C-alpha positions in Angstrom: 20.9 10.3 -8.7 23.5 9.0 -6.5 23.2 5.6 -5.6 24.8 3.2 -2.7 27.3 0.8 -3.4 25.1 -1.9 -1.7 23.0 -3.7 -4.4 20.4 -4.4 -2.0 20.3 -0.6 -0.9 17.9 1.8 -2.5 18.8 5.0 -0.5 17.4 7.5 -1.0 14.0 6.0 -2.0 13.6 3.3 0.5 16.1 4.4 3.2 19.5 2.9 4.1 20.0 -0.9 4.1 22.0 -1.1 7.2 19.6 1.2 9.4 21.0 4.5 9.4 18.6 7.3 9.5 21.3 9.6 8.9 23.3 9.0 6.1 26.1 10.7 7.0 26.9 8.2 9.4 26.5 5.2 7.2 30.1 4.4 6.0 29.3 3.1 3.0 27.1 5.7 1.7 29.5 8.2 2.7 32.5 6.4 1.0 30.5 4.6 -1.7 32.8 1.5 -1.3 32.4 -1.1 1.4 36.0 -2.8 0.6 37.8 0.6 0.9 35.9 2.3 3.7 34.7 -0.5 5.9 36.4 -3.5 7.6 34.7 -6.3 9.0 35.3 -5.5 12.6 33.9 -1.9 12.2 30.3 -3.2 12.2 30.8 -5.8 14.6 30.1 -3.8 17.7 26.8 -2.7 16.1 23.6 -3.8 16.5 21.9 -2.9 13.3 18.4 -4.1 12.5 17.7 -6.2 9.4 15.4 -3.5 8.2 15.7 0.1 8.2 12.1 1.2 9.2 11.6 3.1 5.8 9.2 1.6 3.2 10.1 -1.7 2.0 11.7 -2.3 -1.5 11.9 -5.7 -3.3 15.0 -6.7 -1.4 12.9 -6.4 1.8 10.1 -8.9 0.9 12.0 -12.0 1.7 12.2 -10.9 5.3 8.7 -10.1 5.9 7.6 -13.3 3.9 9.7 -15.4 6.2 6.5 -16.1 8.7 3.7 -16.3 5.7 3.2 -14.6 2.4 1.9 -11.1 3.3 -1.5 -9.6 2.1 -0.7 -6.9 -0.5 -3.2 -4.3 -1.0 -2.6 -2.3 -4.2 -3.7 1.4 -3.8 -4.4 2.4 -7.3 -5.4 5.9 -8.8 -4.2 8.9 -10.8 -1.8 11.6 -9.5 -2.6 13.8 -6.5 -6.0 11.7 -5.8 -5.3 11.1 -2.3 -3.6 7.6 -2.0 -0.9 8.4 0.5 -3.1 10.8 2.4 -5.3 7.8 2.9 -2.5 5.5 4.2 -1.2 8.4 6.4 -4.8 8.9 8.0 -4.9 5.2 8.8 -1.5 5.4 10.5 -2.6 8.2 12.4 -5.8 7.0 13.6 -3.9 3.4 14.5 -1.4 5.5 16.7 -4.2 7.0 18.6 -6.2 3.7 19.0 -9.1 4.8 16.9 -8.8 2.5 13.9 -8.2 -0.8 15.2 -10.1 -3.4 13.3 -12.8 -5.5 14.9 -11.7 -8.5 16.6 -8.1 -7.7 15.6 -5.1 -6.5 17.5 -2.3 -4.2 16.1 0.8 -6.4 16.1 3.5 -4.2 14.8 5.2 -3.0 11.6 8.6 -3.2 9.8 7.8 0.5 8.5 7.5 2.8 11.0 10.0 5.4 9.4 7.9 4.9 6.1 4.5 5.5 7.7 6.1 8.5 9.5 7.7 9.9 6.3 3.9 9.9 5.0 2.1 11.1 7.8 4.7 13.6 9.4 3.0 16.4 7.4 -0.5 15.7 8.7 0.6 16.1 12.5 0.1 19.6 14.4 3.7 21.0 15.2 4.4 24.6 17.0 3.8 27.2 14.1 3.0 24.3 11.7 -0.4 23.5 10.8 -1.1 20.0 9.5 -0.9 19.8 5.5 -1.2 16.9 3.1 1.7 14.7 2.5 4.4 15.7 -0.3 3.8 14.0 -3.9 4.9 10.8 -4.2 7.9 10.9 -6.6 7.6 9.1 -9.9 10.5 6.9 -10.5 10.3 4.6 -13.4 11.4 1.1 -13.7 10.9 0.5 -9.7 8.3 -1.4 -7.8 6.3 1.0 -5.3 7.3 1.5 -2.0 5.6 -1.2 0.4 4.2 0.0 4.2 3.8 -3.0 6.4 1.2 -3.5 9.3 0.6 -6.7 11.3 -2.4 -7.5 12.8 -3.5 -10.5 15.4 -6.8 -12.3 15.6 -8.2 -11.7 19.3 -10.0 -15.6 19.2 -7.6 -17.5 17.0 -4.3 -15.7 17.9 -3.3 -16.0 14.1 -1.1 -13.4 12.7 -1.2 -11.7 9.2 0.9 -9.4 7.7 -0.3 -6.7 5.3 1.7 -4.8 2.6 0.0 -1.5 1.3 1.5 -0.1 -1.9 2.6 3.8 -2.2 3.1 4.6 -5.6 2.9 7.7 -7.9 -0.3 8.0 -9.9 1.5 8.7 -13.0 2.5 5.1 -12.8 -1.2 4.0 -13.2 -1.9 6.7 -15.8 0.6 5.3 -18.3 -0.1 1.6 -17.2 -3.8 2.3 -18.0 -2.9 3.4 -21.4 -0.2 0.8 -22.2 0.4 -2.3 -20.0 3.7 -2.7 -21.4 4.8 1.1 -21.0 8.5 1.2 -19.2 7.2 4.2 -17.1 4.3 2.1 -15.9 6.5 -0.8 -14.9 5.6 -0.2 -11.2 2.0 -0.2 -11.9 2.4 -3.4 -13.4 4.1 -5.0 -10.4 1.0 -3.8 -8.5 -1.2 -5.5 -10.8 0.7 -8.6 -10.9 0.9 -9.1 -7.0 -1.8 -7.3 -5.2 -4.2 -9.6 -3.4 -6.7 -6.8 -3.7 -7.0 -3.2 -4.9 -8.6 0.2 -4.0 -9.2 2.5 -6.9 -8.9 6.1 -5.4 -11.1 8.8 -7.1 -10.4 12.3 -6.0 -13.8 14.3 -5.7 -12.2 17.4 -5.6 -10.3 16.9 -8.8 -13.6 15.7 -10.3 -15.1 19.1 -9.2 -12.3 21.3 -10.4 -11.8 22.7 -14.0 -9.7 19.8 -14.8 -12.9 17.3 -14.1 -12.9 15.9 -17.8 -9.2 14.7 -17.4 -9.7 13.3 -14.1 -12.7 11.5 -15.1 -11.1 10.2 -18.4 -7.8 8.8 -16.2 -10.3 7.2 -13.8 -12.2 5.5 -16.4 -9.2 4.2 -18.0 -7.5 3.0 -14.9 -10.6 1.2 -14.0 -10.9 -0.5 -17.6 -7.4 -1.7 -17.2 -7.8 -3.0 -13.7 -10.8 -4.9 -14.6 -9.0 -6.6 -17.4 -6.1 -7.6 -15.1 -7.5 -8.2 -11.8 -9.0 -11.5 -12.1 -11.2 -12.3 -9.3 -9.3 -10.2 -6.9 -11.5 -7.9 -4.6 -11.6 -4.2 -5.6 -13.2 -1.2 -3.7 -13.9 2.2 -5.4 -12.9 4.8 -2.8 -14.2 8.3 -3.0 -11.6 10.5 -1.2 -12.5 13.8 0.1 -15.9 12.9 0.7 -17.1 16.5 2.0 -16.8 17.8 -1.6 -19.7 17.9 -3.8 -19.5 17.0 -7.4 -21.9 16.9 -10.6 -24.1 13.8 -10.5 -23.2 13.2 -13.9 -19.5 13.1 -13.3 -20.1 10.8 -10.3 -22.2 8.6 -12.3 -19.8 8.4 -15.1 -17.1 7.3 -13.0 -19.2 4.8 -10.9 -20.4 3.4 -14.1 -17.0 2.7 -15.7 -15.8 0.9 -12.4 -19.2 -0.9 -12.3 -18.9 -2.1 -15.9 -15.3 -3.2 -15.7 -15.7 -4.6 -12.2 -19.3 -5.7 -11.4 -18.5 -7.0 -8.1 -16.5 -3.8 -6.8 -17.8 -2.3 -3.4 -17.9 1.5 -2.7 -16.6 3.7 0.0 -16.4 7.3 0.7 -13.7 8.7 3.0 -12.4 12.0 4.2 -10.0 13.2 6.8 -12.5 15.7 7.8 -14.9 14.9 10.5 -18.2 16.3 11.5 -18.3 19.5 13.0 -19.5 18.7 16.4 -16.8 15.9 16.8 -13.9 16.3 19.5 -11.1 17.0 17.7 -9.2 14.3 19.8 -11.8 11.6 18.9 -12.0 12.7 15.0 -11.9 9.5 13.0 -12.6 11.5 9.9 -15.4 9.9 7.6 -15.3 6.1 6.6 -11.7 5.6 7.3 -12.1 2.9 9.6 -14.6 0.9 7.7 -12.4 1.0 4.6 -9.4 -0.2 6.7 -11.8 -3.0 8.1 -12.4 -4.0 4.8 -8.8 -4.2 3.5 -7.9 -6.0 6.8 -10.7 -8.7 5.8 -9.2 -9.5 2.5 -7.9 -13.2 2.3 -6.5 -15.2 -0.6 -8.9 -18.0 -1.9 -8.4 -21.3 0.1 -7.6 -24.5 -1.7 -10.3 -27.1 -1.7 -8.8 -30.6 -1.7 -10.7 -33.5 -3.1 -12.1 -36.0 -0.7 -9.5 -38.8 0.3 -9.6 -41.5 -2.7 -7.7 -44.0 -0.2 -7.6 -45.3 3.1 -3.7 -45.3 2.9 -1.8 -43.1 5.6 0.7 -42.3 2.9 0.2 -38.8 1.8 1.3 -39.8 -1.7 -1.7 -42.0 -2.5 -4.5 -40.5 -0.1 -5.9 -38.2 -2.8 -5.5 -40.6 -5.6 -3.6 -40.5 -8.8 -3.6 -37.8 -11.3 -4.8 -38.9 -14.6 -2.6 -37.5 -17.5 
C-alpha cells in the first residue's frame, strides 16, 4: 500500500496530516518528497489546521492531550458485531440533538471527518437508502482509529475529552487467543490504554448459522478482557436488540462475561426504534442510555494522606516516605 513521505502521516488510514481531504491537492502525497516538491513559501499562505478531521492516529494524541488526558473508551468485539454502527448511531443522534447526555453540553470534535466516514452510509440520500457502515479494515501492527468527542459539564463548566476506539474485530479475536500476537497488536493497545470497555455482542450473529462460532469468540474475548482490565469498568452491549436469540446462547454469553467480569453492566441497543415512533425523533433503543454510561466514565482519583505537618512547604506537608 502506498505511504506518505511524512512520518507523521498515515494516509489513507487516518487522513492527510496537513489537512487535505483531496489527496490530489496535497503536494507531498502527489510527489512523495517534501524537499523536491514543496518549498517553505509554498505552504506559507495556507491556514492548514493541525488536525485533518479524520480519525486520530497515535501521532495526534499529543495534540488532543494538551488540555488534559482524554478518557479512552475501548469498543471491543468480534468482526461484524456492530461496533462501528454503534459509534455512527451516536454521532447521528448527537447531530440531531437527540442524544446529549444529562448535565452535559456537546463541546466539539476534532474528528468530524472520521465520524462522517463511519456514519455517511447510514444517512438517507436520493436513490440510496441507509445501510450499515463498511467493514473496518484489518490493519496489523497499528493502533486503532480514535474518534474524538468533547463534552462540557453544565454546572461546573469542566470540559472532558473522550476518544472512542474504532478497530476491526479480527484484532480482538487474535488477541483473545494470544495476547502477544502480532496481528492483535492494535487490540493490545486498546487493552493497555482504555479507561473503560464495551464488549459488543451481535444478537444477529448469535441467532444465525454460525451461532456457535460467534458465542465462542465472545467467550474468548470476555475471558481475555477479564484477565487484562484490572478494575476498569466494562459494559456488555447487546446490539440488534430487536433480534431474538435462543435463551441458552444468551445465557452462555452472559455467563462467560459475568464469570470473567462480575461487576460488568449490561445494555441492549438497536438502531430500530418502536414502530409508532416519529422517524424524525427516532432514538433507536438504549443508545442514549449507553452513551450516558460512557460519558460518565472517570478515572479513579488519588487520595492523599492527611497533612503530617503544619509547614507550608509542599515538600514536607505530607510527611516523609519510609524506605
